[in-house]
C-alpha positions as CSV (number, residue, x, y, z in Angstrom):
1,M,-12.6,-24.3,-20.9
2,S,-12.2,-20.7,-20.4
3,K,-14.9,-18.4,-18.6
4,G,-13.6,-15.5,-20.5
5,R,-11.4,-12.7,-21.0
6,V,-10.5,-10.2,-18.9
7,H,-8.3,-7.0,-19.2
8,V,-6.5,-5.5,-16.2
9,I,-5.1,-2.1,-16.4
10,G,-2.2,-1.8,-14.0
11,A,1.0,-3.7,-13.9
12,G,1.4,-3.1,-9.6
13,I,1.1,-5.8,-7.3
14,V,-2.7,-5.1,-7.0
15,G,-2.8,-5.8,-10.6
16,L,-0.5,-8.9,-10.8
17,A,-2.5,-10.4,-7.9
18,T,-5.9,-9.7,-9.4
19,A,-4.5,-11.5,-12.7
20,A,-3.5,-14.4,-10.5
21,S,-6.8,-15.2,-8.7
22,L,-8.7,-15.2,-11.9
23,V,-6.4,-17.5,-13.8
24,Q,-6.8,-19.4,-11.1
25,R,-10.8,-19.3,-11.8
26,G,-10.1,-20.5,-15.3
27,Y,-10.2,-16.9,-17.2
28,E,-8.0,-15.8,-19.9
29,V,-6.4,-12.3,-18.4
30,T,-4.3,-9.7,-20.3
31,I,-2.4,-7.0,-18.6
32,L,-2.1,-3.8,-19.3
33,D,0.3,-1.2,-18.1
34,R,2.0,2.3,-19.0
35,E,5.3,1.5,-18.1
36,G,5.6,-2.2,-17.1
37,V,5.7,-4.5,-14.4
38,A,6.2,-3.1,-11.0
39,A,7.4,0.3,-12.6
40,G,5.5,2.6,-10.2
41,T,5.1,2.3,-6.5
42,S,5.3,-1.5,-5.9
43,Q,8.6,-1.4,-6.6
44,G,9.9,1.2,-3.8
45,N,7.4,0.2,-0.8
46,A,8.2,-0.9,2.6
47,A,7.8,-4.8,1.5
48,A,5.6,-5.3,4.9
49,I,2.6,-7.9,4.8
50,A,1.2,-5.7,7.4
51,W,-2.0,-7.6,8.0
52,T,-2.0,-6.6,12.3
53,D,-2.6,-3.0,11.1
54,V,-6.4,-2.4,12.0
55,A,-6.8,1.5,12.8
56,P,-7.2,3.8,9.9
57,L,-5.4,6.9,9.3
58,A,-8.1,9.1,9.9
59,S,-8.6,9.4,13.6
60,P,-9.8,11.8,16.2
61,G,-6.8,12.6,17.6
62,L,-5.0,12.4,14.4
63,W,-5.0,16.2,13.0
64,K,-3.3,17.5,16.5
65,Q,-0.1,15.5,15.7
66,A,-0.8,16.5,12.0
67,L,-0.3,20.4,12.8
68,K,2.9,19.8,14.4
69,W,4.2,17.5,11.6
70,L,3.1,20.2,9.0
71,A,5.2,23.0,11.1
72,D,8.3,21.0,9.6
73,P,8.5,21.0,5.6
74,L,11.2,18.2,6.3
75,G,8.5,16.6,9.0
76,P,6.7,13.1,8.5
77,L,3.5,15.4,7.2
78,T,4.0,18.2,4.6
79,V,2.3,19.8,2.0
80,R,4.1,21.4,-0.7
81,P,2.6,24.8,-1.3
82,A,1.9,24.4,-4.8
83,Y,-0.5,21.9,-3.7
84,V,-2.5,23.4,-1.2
85,L,-5.6,24.6,-3.2
86,Q,-5.7,20.8,-4.7
87,I,-5.5,19.2,-1.5
88,L,-7.8,21.1,0.2
89,P,-11.0,18.8,-0.5
90,W,-9.5,15.4,0.3
91,M,-8.1,17.3,3.5
92,M,-11.9,18.0,4.4
93,R,-13.0,14.9,3.5
94,F,-10.4,13.6,5.5
95,L,-11.6,15.2,8.3
96,A,-15.1,14.2,8.0
97,A,-13.3,10.6,8.0
98,S,-11.9,11.3,11.7
99,R,-15.1,11.5,13.6
100,P,-15.5,8.8,16.1
101,E,-18.4,7.0,14.6
102,K,-17.1,7.1,11.2
103,V,-13.1,5.6,12.7
104,A,-15.1,2.7,14.2
105,R,-16.9,1.9,10.9
106,S,-13.6,2.6,8.8
107,T,-11.8,0.2,11.8
108,E,-14.4,-2.8,11.0
109,A,-13.7,-2.8,7.6
110,L,-10.0,-2.4,7.7
111,A,-9.9,-5.3,10.3
112,A,-11.9,-7.6,8.1
113,L,-9.9,-6.9,4.9
114,N,-6.6,-7.3,6.5
115,G,-7.6,-10.4,8.4
116,A,-8.2,-12.1,5.1
117,A,-4.9,-10.7,3.4
118,L,-2.6,-13.2,4.8
119,P,-4.7,-16.6,3.8
120,A,-4.9,-14.7,0.4
121,W,-1.2,-14.5,0.3
122,E,-0.9,-17.7,1.6
123,N,-2.1,-19.2,-1.4
124,L,-0.7,-16.7,-4.0
125,W,2.9,-17.7,-2.9
126,R,2.3,-21.5,-3.3
127,V,0.5,-21.4,-6.7
128,S,3.2,-19.1,-7.5
129,G,6.3,-20.6,-6.2
130,T,7.4,-17.5,-4.2
131,H,6.7,-18.9,-0.7
132,N,10.6,-18.5,-0.4
133,Q,10.9,-14.7,-1.0
134,V,9.1,-14.3,2.1
135,R,10.4,-13.4,6.1
136,R,8.4,-14.0,9.1
137,D,11.0,-12.7,11.5
138,G,8.2,-10.0,13.1
139,C,8.5,-6.1,13.9
140,L,9.4,-4.0,16.0
141,E,7.6,-0.7,17.2
142,L,10.2,1.7,18.7
143,F,9.3,4.5,21.0
144,D,11.7,7.7,22.5
145,T,9.3,9.7,24.4
146,R,6.5,8.6,27.0
147,A,3.7,10.5,25.2
148,S,4.1,8.7,21.9
149,L,4.3,4.8,23.6
150,E,1.4,6.0,25.8
151,K,-0.8,6.8,22.9
152,A,1.0,3.5,20.8
153,R,-0.3,1.3,24.2
154,R,-3.9,2.2,23.2
155,G,-3.7,1.0,19.6
156,W,-1.9,-2.1,20.8
157,A,-5.1,-3.0,23.0
158,E,-7.6,-2.1,20.1
159,Q,-4.9,-4.9,18.2
160,R,-5.1,-7.2,20.5
161,D,-9.2,-7.1,20.8
162,Y,-8.5,-7.9,16.9
163,G,-6.4,-11.5,18.2
164,I,-3.2,-10.1,17.1
165,E,-0.5,-10.6,19.3
166,I,1.7,-7.8,20.4
167,E,4.5,-8.1,23.1
168,E,5.2,-4.7,24.9
169,A,9.0,-4.7,25.5
170,D,11.9,-2.6,27.7
171,P,14.8,-1.2,26.3
172,A,17.1,-3.9,27.5
173,R,14.9,-6.5,24.9
174,L,14.6,-4.1,22.1
175,R,18.4,-3.9,22.2
176,D,18.4,-8.0,22.7
177,L,16.3,-8.1,19.6
178,E,18.7,-5.3,17.6
179,P,21.9,-4.6,19.4
180,D,23.0,-1.9,17.0
181,L,20.1,0.0,18.8
182,S,21.3,3.6,20.1
183,D,20.1,4.2,24.1
184,R,17.2,7.2,23.0
185,I,14.2,4.2,23.1
186,I,12.2,3.8,26.0
187,G,10.1,1.0,25.0
188,G,8.3,-0.6,22.0
189,A,6.8,-3.8,21.2
190,F,7.4,-7.0,19.2
191,V,5.0,-7.8,16.4
192,P,6.0,-11.6,16.1
193,G,2.9,-12.1,13.0
194,W,4.3,-9.4,11.1
195,I,5.8,-10.0,7.4
196,Q,7.8,-9.0,5.1
197,M,8.8,-9.7,1.4
198,D,12.6,-9.9,0.4
199,E,12.7,-7.9,-2.1
200,P,9.0,-6.2,-3.3
201,K,9.9,-5.8,-7.1
202,Q,11.5,-9.1,-7.2
203,L,8.2,-10.3,-5.9
204,C,6.8,-8.4,-8.9
205,L,8.5,-9.9,-11.5
206,S,8.8,-13.3,-10.0
207,I,5.1,-13.3,-10.2
208,A,4.5,-11.7,-13.8
209,D,7.0,-14.7,-15.0
210,W,4.9,-16.9,-13.0
211,L,1.4,-15.5,-15.0
212,R,3.1,-15.7,-18.1
213,G,3.6,-19.3,-17.7
214,Q,0.2,-19.6,-17.1
215,G,-0.9,-17.7,-20.6
216,V,-0.9,-14.3,-19.3
217,T,0.1,-11.4,-21.6
218,V,1.6,-8.1,-20.1
219,D,1.2,-5.5,-22.6
220,I,2.5,-1.8,-22.5
221,G,0.2,1.4,-23.2
222,E,-1.6,4.0,-22.0
223,V,-5.2,4.2,-21.4
224,M,-6.3,7.4,-22.3
225,Q,-10.6,6.9,-22.8
226,L,-12.9,4.3,-21.5
227,E,-16.4,3.8,-23.6
228,P,-18.6,1.0,-21.4
229,S,-21.3,-0.5,-22.9
230,E,-23.7,-3.6,-22.0
231,T,-21.4,-6.1,-23.2
232,G,-17.8,-4.4,-22.2
233,C,-15.9,-1.8,-22.8
234,T,-13.9,-0.1,-25.5
235,V,-10.4,1.2,-24.1
236,S,-8.6,3.7,-26.3
237,L,-4.8,3.8,-26.1
238,K,-2.2,7.0,-26.1
239,D,-0.9,5.3,-29.6
240,G,-4.3,5.7,-31.0
241,T,-5.0,1.8,-30.9
242,W,-8.4,0.7,-29.0
243,F,-9.8,-2.9,-28.1
244,Q,-12.9,-3.8,-26.6
245,A,-12.9,-5.7,-23.1
246,E,-15.6,-8.3,-22.0
247,H,-14.7,-7.5,-18.4
248,L,-11.9,-4.3,-17.3
249,V,-10.2,-3.9,-14.0
250,I,-8.7,-0.6,-12.8
251,A,-6.1,-1.4,-11.1
252,C,-3.5,1.6,-12.1
253,G,-3.1,2.8,-8.3
254,A,-2.9,6.8,-8.1
255,W,-3.4,6.9,-11.9
256,S,-7.0,5.2,-11.5
257,R,-9.0,8.6,-10.7
258,H,-9.0,10.0,-14.3
259,L,-10.5,6.5,-15.7
260,A,-13.2,6.1,-12.7
261,A,-14.1,10.0,-13.8
262,Q,-15.2,8.7,-17.1
263,L,-17.1,5.9,-16.2
264,G,-19.0,8.8,-13.7
265,D,-17.6,8.1,-10.5
266,R,-15.9,10.9,-8.7
267,I,-13.3,9.2,-6.4
268,P,-11.6,11.2,-3.7
269,L,-8.1,9.7,-4.9
270,D,-4.9,11.5,-4.2
271,T,-1.2,10.9,-3.5
272,E,0.5,10.4,-0.2
273,R,4.3,10.7,-2.1
274,G,6.3,8.8,-0.1
275,Y,10.4,9.0,-0.3
276,N,12.8,6.1,0.7
277,I,16.9,5.3,0.2
278,T,18.4,1.8,-0.1
279,V,21.3,1.3,0.8
280,A,23.6,-1.9,-0.1
281,D,26.1,-1.6,2.9
282,P,24.2,0.3,5.7
283,G,27.3,-0.3,8.3
284,V,24.5,-1.7,11.0
285,S,22.8,-4.8,11.3
286,V,18.6,-4.7,10.9
287,R,17.3,-8.2,11.4
288,R,13.8,-7.4,11.0
289,M,11.7,-4.3,10.0
290,I,11.8,-1.5,12.4
291,M,8.9,1.2,12.7
292,L,9.0,4.5,14.6
293,P,5.6,5.6,13.9
294,G,6.5,8.6,16.1
295,H,8.9,9.9,13.2
296,G,6.9,8.4,10.5
297,F,9.4,6.6,8.7
298,V,10.6,2.7,8.9
299,L,14.1,0.5,8.2
300,T,13.2,-2.4,6.4
301,P,16.2,-5.1,5.8
302,L,15.7,-5.8,2.2
303,S,18.1,-9.0,0.2
304,T,19.3,-5.6,-1.8
305,G,20.1,-3.8,1.4
306,L,18.9,-1.7,4.1
307,R,15.6,0.8,2.9
308,V,15.1,3.9,5.1
309,G,11.7,5.4,4.2
310,G,8.2,6.7,4.7
311,A,6.5,9.9,5.6
312,V,3.8,11.9,3.9
313,E,3.9,14.5,1.3
314,F,0.7,15.8,-0.6
315,G,2.1,17.2,-3.8
316,G,0.3,15.4,-6.8
317,L,1.4,13.2,-10.0
318,K,3.5,16.1,-11.2
319,L,5.8,18.4,-8.8
320,P,9.3,17.1,-9.0
321,P,10.6,15.0,-5.8
322,N,11.9,17.1,-2.7
323,W,15.3,14.9,-1.9
324,R,15.8,17.0,1.3
325,R,13.1,14.9,2.9
326,V,15.7,11.8,2.4
327,D,18.1,13.7,3.7
328,A,15.8,14.6,6.9
329,M,14.8,10.9,7.7
330,V,18.5,9.5,7.3
331,A,19.3,12.3,9.8
332,K,16.7,10.9,12.2
333,A,17.5,7.3,11.4
334,R,21.0,7.6,12.7
335,L,19.8,8.8,16.1
336,F,18.3,5.2,16.6
337,F,21.1,3.8,14.8
338,P,24.5,6.2,14.9
339,K,26.8,4.2,12.5
340,L,24.2,4.5,10.0
341,K,26.3,4.9,6.4
342,T,24.4,5.9,3.4
343,E,27.3,6.1,0.8
344,G,26.0,4.8,-2.6
345,G,22.1,4.6,-1.6
346,E,19.9,4.9,-4.2
347,R,17.3,7.6,-3.6
348,W,13.3,6.9,-4.8
349,M,10.0,8.6,-4.4
350,G,6.5,7.0,-5.1
351,F,3.0,7.9,-5.4
352,R,0.6,6.2,-2.6
353,P,-3.0,6.1,-3.8
354,S,-4.9,7.0,-1.1
355,I,-8.8,7.7,-0.3
356,P,-9.4,10.1,2.8
357,D,-12.0,7.0,4.9
358,S,-8.5,4.8,4.7
359,L,-10.3,2.2,2.8
360,P,-9.4,1.6,-0.7
361,V,-12.5,0.8,-3.9
362,I,-12.8,-2.9,-4.5
363,S,-16.0,-2.5,-6.1
364,P,-17.7,-2.2,-9.6
365,A,-18.4,0.5,-11.6
366,S,-21.2,2.3,-10.8
367,G,-23.8,1.8,-13.4
368,H,-21.4,-0.6,-15.3
369,G,-21.1,-4.0,-14.2
370,R,-18.4,-5.1,-16.6
371,V,-16.2,-2.9,-15.0
372,Y,-14.1,-2.7,-12.2
373,Y,-12.1,-1.1,-9.8
374,A,-9.4,-2.0,-7.4
375,F,-7.1,0.8,-6.4
376,G,-6.9,3.6,-3.6
377,H,-4.8,1.2,-0.8
378,A,-2.7,3.8,0.6
379,H,-0.1,1.8,2.8
380,H,-1.5,-1.4,2.4
381,G,-1.0,-2.0,-1.6
382,L,1.3,-5.0,-1.0
383,T,-0.7,-6.0,2.2
384,E,-4.1,-5.9,1.0
385,S,-3.4,-6.8,-2.9
386,A,-3.8,-10.6,-3.1
387,V,-7.4,-10.2,-0.7
388,T,-8.3,-7.5,-3.3
389,G,-7.5,-10.0,-6.5
390,E,-9.9,-12.7,-4.7
391,M,-12.5,-10.0,-3.9
392,I,-12.5,-9.1,-8.1
393,A,-12.1,-12.2,-9.1
394,A,-15.3,-13.4,-7.5
395,M,-17.3,-10.6,-8.1
396,I,-16.6,-10.9,-11.9
397,G,-17.4,-14.4,-11.2
398,G,-20.8,-13.7,-9.8
399,E,-19.9,-15.2,-6.5
400,Q,-19.9,-13.5,-2.9
401,P,-16.1,-12.3,-1.9
402,V,-14.4,-13.7,1.0
403,V,-14.7,-10.0,2.4
404,D,-18.0,-8.0,2.9
405,P,-17.2,-5.7,0.2
406,A,-20.1,-2.9,1.0
407,P,-17.5,-0.7,3.0
408,F,-15.4,-0.8,-0.3
409,R,-18.2,0.1,-2.7
410,A,-17.3,3.5,-5.2
411,D,-20.7,5.1,-4.9
412,R,-19.9,5.3,-0.8
413,F,-18.7,9.0,-1.2
């Protein structure tokens, strides 16, 4: 017997994972997206299940590094001039979240959420039959300056405090693992527990196919207006149609802010625009995901080719892409893999939905017990999607979520 119907706004990985958890608990589910399954950020991410991450982006020392990066318009971090005034309030909140006491609380919450991420994914892979799309080759963190390596060591110590295995490695060991690396590397680490997917868009499509087999409907439509009530929420679409939702989950990433605002929740959500290029024949062998934290980008071997991507650009949802950022990443990638070829590569830009304290919103709407939020995961959308889905399904069912939801409340701002 059905426990009721839930409408999920958003067919990215967070919406799909939420639908999967709801189906397993006996709910009927309809997913609504303005473009379709994995049409947004979920199709172009780095494919990482980064459950080993425990540190929020906001930190006391980050501003010194950020100021250096901002001096380079094509560096790892930039603000488009036309967006400076719009992003200023977000930046002020980010600065406040960088205070040591705030960082300590965010770290504890992030460690708890990511600590539950892998078990949640293991369940989702099993029930959806997508376990064959998982790679367990670990990840390398590489550094080419002493200062960046020393900073990383402090982070590794914190990860080890949470029981995460980090194996520091010298350049010879790193080149044994990745023979095509140049001599530029001075040190790094191997993270054996790191997991990635073969191809993130295919993962989403596969989960969506499984959901349809469970009776889930995936519809196309852009939500314009929400009117909550004691019995649910009236949802009006751009084409003039509307429907009544018994329970509603807002999981549409960077487009969630204006819907939450209609319900009285002023969430400081903005977008970290990320860029990448995926090359079918890169001319180099990259055996596992490689992170270059000092330069703000990664290399990920996918079933479709090698993806070089990352960087953070604040420019909102409307400004056109700056494809020179891809060229800049490729030039830096060649410092580490000199034979890298990018001819015929597919360029892409996406919107990471980001909140200043690096914690997503996983919460009922303030004052509206039948509307729930699942957005703002920034760089951890793929990682945290399965556990987010489990938490939202538990909340709707009146159960205690697997992770304490208090740090992720919508009314914390």
